[in-house]
MARVEX-337825 format. One record per residue: x, y, z of N, C-alpha, C in turn. Coordinates in steps of 0.1 Angstrom, whole numbers, plus 5000, padded with zeros to 4 digits. Atoms other than C-alpha are relative to their C-alpha. Last residue first. Example, Ala and Ser with C-alpha at 12.3 -4.5 7.8 and 13.67 -1.06 7.14 Angstrom:
! residues 2
499149895000513749895071499250115008/500949885000512349555078500950125000/
//
This chain:
! residues 284
500750125004307372211632501049894996/499050095006308572511652499349874997/499249935011305972781656501049914994/500150085013303372561674500950054989/499850144996304072691710500049914988/498650024998304373041696500349865003/499750004986300873021682501549975002/499450124995300573101645500450015015/500950115000298073351633500549875005/500750024987299773681641499049885000/499449964988300573781605499249965012/499050104995299773601573500650035013/498749965007297973881553501149915005/500150055013294673701564501350044991/499850144999295673761600500049944985/498650024998296074131593500449855000/499349955012292574151579501549985000/500050105011291173931606500850044988/500749965011292274161634500149914988/501349964997293174041669499150044987/500750124996296373841664498550035001/499850115010297974131645499149885003/500849975012296474411667500149894989/500550125007297674391702499150034988/501149955008299574701711499449894992/501149974991301674531737498850064994/500549895007304074351713498750045008/501449985001305874131738499650134992/500349864997309374011734498650034996/501249955005310073631735499950155005/499749935013313673511739498750064994/499049904999313373441776500450074987/500549874999310073261771501050115001/500049954987311672941758499650155001/499249885000310572811724500050075014/500649884993309172461727501150114999/500249895010310372211700499550135007/501450025005309971931726499650114990/500250135006313771911730498649984994/499850114991314072291736499749864993/501250084999314472591713500449875008/499850134992316872881711498749925000/501050014990316473141682500249875008/500350134996319373241660499050005012/500750014987319873561641499649865003/499150034988322573601615499349975013/499749874994320473561583500949975012/500949905006319373271561500450145004/501049944991322373061571499150104992/500950114996324572821549498850055009/500550095011327473061546499149895006/499250125002327773301575499449914989/500750124996325773631570500949884997/499050104998327973941567499549875005/498749955002325074181571501049895003/499750055013321574031568501450064995/500050154999320774061605500449944986/498850054994321874431605500149845000/498950015010319074511580501349945006/499750135004316374421605501249994991/500050104989315174711626500749874996/499049964990316074981601500249905011/498650035004314274801574501050035010/499550134994310974821592501449964997/500149984985310375191584500549875007/499049914995311675151548500050015015/500249865005309574851539501050095008/499749904991311074501547499850144994/500650014986309674191532500250125009/501450045000310274201494499250015013/500649935011313574391491498549975000/500349864995314674261525499250084990/500950004988314373901514499650145004/501350035005315873961479499050005012/500450124993318974131493498549984997/499150105003320974391473499649865006/500150035015318174641470500949884997/501050105003317774631508499949964986/499550144996321074801514499049894996/499850085012319575101494500749865003/501350055005318175251526500349904989/500649925011321575291542498849934994/500649884994322775171577499450094989/501350044994323374821562499350125007/501149955008326074971540498649975006/500550085011328674901567498950084992/499049995011330875101591499549934987/499849865003328075161616501050024988/501249945006327074791615500250154995/500250065013330474641621498950074993/498849955009331274891649499849944986/500349865003327774831665501150054990/501150005010328274451663499750154996/499550065013331574471681499050014989/499249905007330174721707500649944987/498949964992327274491716501050094992/498750015005323974501698501150025011/499049984989320274461705501449974994/498750075001317474491680500950045012/499049964991313774581679501349934997/500249864997310674541658500950065011/500749994987310974161659499850145005/500449864995311974061624499349995013/499449974987313773721619499550135006/500749874997311473561593500550065013/500149925013313573281577499550145003/501349985007314473141612500150094987/499949875008317873011622498750024992/500550015014317572751650500050134993/500449875006319372711683499649984985/499850005015319772411706499550134995/499449885005320072491743500449994986/500449884992319272131752500750124995/501149925006319571871724499450115009/501250054993321771641746498750084995/500050154999324771671723498749955006/499150054990323972041714499949855001/500550104990322472131681501149975010/498850054992323172441660499449915011/500150014985320572501633501449965006/498750014994319972591596499950005016/499549874995316272531588501549975005/499649925012314772251566500750135004/499150075009314471981592500550084988/498750044993313072211619501049934990/499950145003310472381596501449955005/498650035002309772721611500149844999/499350064989306072781607501549984996/500050155001304773021580500849955013/501150035009303773391579499949844999/499750125007305873461610498849964991/499349975013305973821622500249874992/500549905009303473821651500550004986/498849955006304073491669499550104989/499950015014300873441689501350074994/498949925006300873381726500149974985/499250085008297473251740501150104994/499250094993295673401769500849914992/500850104993292973561748500849895007/501449985004295573741727499249885006/500850074991299073791741498550024997/501149934993301073911712499249915009/501350074998304473791702498950095005/501049914996307773921688498749935001/501250025007310473651686498950105006/501249994991313973751696498849974991/501249935005317373671681498950005010/501350044995320873571694498850094995/500549914990323673661670498749945006/501549994999325873461647499650085012/500449885006329573491637498550014998/500650045012330073121647499650124991/499050075008332573221673499449954987/499049915006330173491686501049924991/500249995014327373241692501150084993/500050145006328273121727500050024985/498650064997329173471741500149874993/499049935009326073611723501449955002/499950075013323973351741500950064990/499550144997324673501776500249924987/498649984997324273871765500749865002/499249965012321073791747501550005003/500050115010319573601776500950034988/499050094995320573891799500149874992/498749945002318574121777501249915005/499750005014315473911776501450054997/499750145004315673861813500349984985/498650014997315774241818500549854997/499750024986312474251800501549995002/498850084999311774391765500450005015/499650034986308274511760501249915001/499350134998307774651725500549995014/500950104994305074921720500649865001/500649964987307375221716499149895006/501249925002309575061690499350025013/501350064999312874941703498950094995/501049925007316575001696498749935002/501350065003319174861720499050104994/500949905006322874941723498749934996/501050065009325474761744499050114996/499650145004328674831763499149944990/501250075005328375211767500549864995/500750064989331275331789498749924996/499450144997333475381758499249935012/499950004985331275681747500449865004/498849924996331975711710500350005015/498950085002329475431704501350075003/499950094989326775641720501349914998/499649934988327275921695500349915012/498649955003327175691665500550075012/499150124998324075511680501550054998/499850024986322375851683500949885003/499249894995322975931646500349985015/498650035005321675581636500950115006/499350074989318475641657501549984997/499349894993317275901631500849945012/498749985006316475601609500850115007/499150094994313475511631501550024996/499649974986311775831620500949905006/498549984998311975771583500450025014/499450134999308375631581501650005002/500150054987307075981588500749865002/501050104999308376111555500049945014/500750015013310276421545498949895000/499950135006311076481582499349994987/500149995015311476851589500249864994/500749895006312476801625500149994985/499650005014313276471642499250104992/501149985010312776551678500750004986/499549955013315276401703498850014990/501050005011314176351739500650074988/499849905009316776251765499049994988/500250045014315576041793500250124991/499449915010316376041830499849954986/499249904994314875901862500550104990/498650035000312075711845500850125006/499750145002308275691849501549965000/500750094990306976011863500449864999/499449974987309576221844499349915011/498750064998308576041812500650035014/500150154999304876131815501349935003/500650024988305576501822499849855003/499049984990307976521793499449975014/499050115001305476361769501050025011/500650134996302576581779501049895001/500250004986304776891778499449875005/498750014993306076811744499850005015/499650145002302576761730501349975008/500950074991301477101744500449855000/499649984986304477271728499249925010/500549874996303877111694500350015015/501249994991306176831686499650145002/500049864995308576751657498750035008/500249905011308576371654500050145007/501449985004309976141681500050104989/500149925013313175981692498650024997/501350025007313475881729500150084987/500449895009316775831747498749964993/501350015007317775621777499850134991/500049875006321275551790498950014991/500549975014321075241812500250154997/499949865004322975091841499450024986/498749965005321774751854500050144994/499149994989318874631875501450024995/498850065003316174701849501050025012/499850124991312874791864501349934998/499749954987312775141848500349895010/498649965001312874971814500450055014/499250125001309574791822501550045000/500050064986307975121834500849875000/499049934991309175291802500049935014/498750035005307375031780501150065009/499750144996304175051801501449964996/499850004985304175431798500449865004/498649954997304675401760500350005015/499150115004301475191758501550045003/500250114990299475451778501049894997/499349964988300875731755500049895011/498950104997299675541724500850045013/500650144997296275711721501149905004/500550004986297976061724499449865004/501450035002300075981692499449995015/501049964990303576111689498549974996/500749905008305775891667498850055009/501449974997307775701693499550124992/500549935012311075521686498550035003/501450035002312775421719499550094988/500749905008316575431719498649954998/501350045006318375241747499450124992/500649895007322075261756498749964994/500850025012322974971779499450144996/500949885001325775001804499349994987/499449904991327774711817499250135000/499249905007325374471801500650105010/500649875001324374201826500850084990/500950005011325373841820499250134999/499150005012328473871842499149984987/499649875004325973991869500950004987/498649974996324373661873500550124993/500049914989320573661870501450045005/500349875005320673511835500050105011/498749935004322573211850499750144995/499349944988319373101869501250084996/498650045000317373041837500850075011/
//
């Protein structure tokens, strides 16, 4: 989309937090994520949260980061009671970044999620359209397995006739509200940050009040998705909307890549319902 290249669809300054539990086998994957971020043509403020590191691990991480991006703050979560709590340390960083008025947007990603500048500009563009409906643009996490794109987080197809949607007169730029909105990342503007930080969605027990979150979102994943179930407009499953075209095709600008291919590749995970539906077949 040509309008995504226009500067009015760039974030003024994007604060990014990458969640990386140190694993030498995943350094290569993190490199790829940082390389993509380094290609953004708008201002960023980059942070990485990780577990408490040994000196050797810290040096490995610092050396790799210096080679890939100009500047990145590393935050170690010390004395974590459980490794799955690591993503939740991003809340404190968001609070600090929100105090900085130059930050216009905030993005949280797991270390193996590739978010392109086109993804971000799509979000900024559609956020303007959806704001009046109190809805937010969403993303679909996919894996590229044997040259096919598989939707990672969808156990079932999105049924067009049974899903809340917003249709345009010519059926272009239509949007649909999926039941399974998880994508291992989120993006917010200042308005959404303010709403989120002053809500119960930043607490673990928020999931107890929502049947979907209670059954589908363990503590680690809950951090990525609780915001979507905060102040949901009547008639919608959650706040996230996915664009689709006349032929039910989902455009690539809302797809974010899971580079650590495992869901589409392993039978055990497929049998659990993940990574078995091709993106092109996702809307039925």
